[in-house]
C-alpha positions in Angstrom: 102.4 113.7 -129.9 100.3 114.2 -126.8 101.8 111.1 -125.1 103.4 112.0 -121.8 107.0 111.0 -121.0 106.2 109.3 -117.7 109.2 107.8 -116.0 109.8 108.1 -112.3 107.0 110.6 -111.7 105.1 108.7 -108.9 101.4 109.0 -109.8 98.6 106.9 -108.2 97.0 104.1 -110.0 94.0 105.3 -112.0 90.5 104.1 -111.5 90.8 102.2 -114.8 94.1 100.7 -113.5 92.4 99.6 -110.3 89.8 97.8 -112.5 92.5 96.2 -114.6 94.3 95.0 -111.4 91.1 93.4 -110.1 90.8 91.5 -113.3 94.4 90.4 -113.0 93.8 89.2 -109.5 90.9 87.1 -110.8 93.1 85.8 -113.7 95.9 84.8 -111.3 93.7 83.4 -108.6 94.2 79.7 -109.6 97.7 80.0 -111.0 99.6 78.9 -107.8 101.6 82.1 -107.6 104.5 81.8 -105.1 106.0 85.3 -105.3 105.1 88.8 -106.5 107.7 91.5 -107.2 107.0 95.1 -108.0 108.5 98.4 -108.9 108.4 100.8 -105.9 106.3 103.3 -108.0 102.8 103.6 -106.6 101.0 102.7 -109.9 102.9 99.3 -110.0 102.9 98.7 -106.3 99.2 99.2 -105.9 98.6 96.8 -108.9 100.8 94.2 -107.2 99.0 94.6 -103.9 95.6 94.2 -105.5 96.8 91.0 -107.3 98.3 89.7 -104.0 95.1 90.2 -102.2 96.9 90.0 -98.8 97.8 86.4 -99.6 101.3 86.9 -100.8 103.8 89.6 -99.6 104.7 92.0 -102.4 108.5 92.4 -102.6 109.6 95.8 -103.8 112.5 95.8 -106.4 113.9 99.2 -107.2 115.4 97.8 -110.4 112.0 97.4 -111.9 111.3 101.2 -111.6 110.4 102.8 -114.9 113.1 104.4 -117.1 114.5 107.6 -115.5 113.7 110.3 -118.1 115.4 113.0 -116.1 114.4 116.6 -117.0 112.0 115.3 -119.7 109.8 113.4 -117.1 106.2 114.6 -117.1 106.5 116.5 -120.4 104.6 115.5 -123.6 106.9 114.4 -126.4 105.6 117.4 -128.4 106.9 119.7 -125.6 110.2 117.9 -125.4 110.7 118.1 -129.2 109.8 121.9 -129.1 111.9 122.7 -126.0 114.9 120.4 -126.6 115.0 119.9 -130.4 118.7 119.1 -130.6 118.6 116.7 -127.7 115.5 115.0 -129.0 117.1 114.5 -132.4 120.3 113.2 -130.8 118.2 110.7 -128.8 116.6 109.5 -132.1 120.1 108.8 -133.5 121.4 107.0 -130.4 118.1 105.6 -129.0 119.7 102.9 -126.8 122.5 104.9 -125.2 121.4 108.5 -125.1 121.1 109.8 -121.5 118.7 112.7 -120.9 120.1 115.1 -118.3 119.4 113.7 -114.9 118.2 110.4 -116.3 119.5 107.1 -117.7 119.8 105.5 -121.1 117.6 102.7 -122.3 120.5 100.3 -122.1 121.2 101.3 -118.5 117.6 100.6 -117.6 117.6 97.3 -119.5 120.7 96.1 -117.7 119.4 96.8 -114.2 116.0 95.2 -114.9 117.6 92.1 -116.5 120.0 91.8 -113.5 117.0 91.8 -111.2 115.1 89.3 -113.4 118.1 86.9 -113.4 118.4 87.2 -109.6 114.7 86.3 -109.2 115.1 83.4 -111.6 118.1 82.1 -109.7 116.2 82.2 -106.4 112.8 81.1 -107.9 110.1 79.8 -105.7 107.8 78.8 -108.5 105.2 80.8 -110.5 106.1 84.5 -110.1 104.5 87.8 -111.0 106.6 90.9 -111.7 104.7 94.2 -111.9 106.8 96.7 -113.8 106.3 99.4 -116.4 105.8 99.6 -120.2 109.4 100.9 -120.8 111.0 98.3 -118.5 108.9 95.5 -120.0 109.8 96.5 -123.6 113.5 96.5 -122.7 113.4 93.1 -121.1 111.4 91.6 -124.0 113.9 93.2 -126.5 116.7 91.3 -124.9 114.8 88.0 -124.6 113.6 88.1 -128.2 116.7 89.5 -129.9 115.0 92.6 -131.3 116.5 96.0 -131.0 115.5 98.3 -128.2 114.2 100.8 -130.9 112.1 98.0 -132.5 110.6 97.1 -129.1 109.1 100.5 -128.9 107.2 99.9 -132.1 105.0 97.4 -130.4 102.3 98.9 -128.2 101.3 96.8 -125.2 98.2 97.7 -123.3 98.4 98.5 -119.6 97.3 95.6 -117.6 98.5 93.0 -120.1 100.4 89.9 -119.2 103.6 88.8 -120.8 104.5 85.2 -120.0 108.2 84.3 -119.5 109.3 80.7 -119.3 112.6 79.5 -117.9 113.9 76.0 -118.8 117.0 76.0 -116.6 119.0 77.5 -119.4 117.2 80.1 -121.4 114.4 82.6 -120.6 111.8 82.6 -123.3 109.0 85.1 -123.9 105.9 83.5 -125.1 104.4 85.3 -128.2 101.1 85.2 -126.3 100.1 88.5 -124.8 97.0 88.3 -122.6 94.8 91.4 -122.4 92.7 91.7 -119.4 
């Protein structure tokens, strides 16, 4: 398809993304937010800064960076399938653990993101926002809901959507509610 495999390529936040971030800022304005964490990639960092509105310091967490797609980064999936057909097929057979040359596996990305999430929860200061990426978010949600990583990629989440997580002292739960701004 024409979808681009966008991992660690550091692109700026689009005009549409800036508009979505402004709506997120408005949504969160009365939610008593105590902390905001972000991936270091510009598209996430700028979103977090707009939401923070100079009222909260945005804390950068490298472990929320998007999945490292290695040599495939920046290519369309059609280009990848054409240029690397055997690797693409192998990835389809071993979706969770396949490592693209120069990149990381889905399970490696999931593990680093979950470790960061647990650290944030263990040091919680209250209502918290994490600005990450579609791949990272899917991997976290797959773990919290018990669905496979492959299944998590069947659900398309819109950019600028909110996924609520609740922690009861024991278990992190993902609300089924997904808010589209």
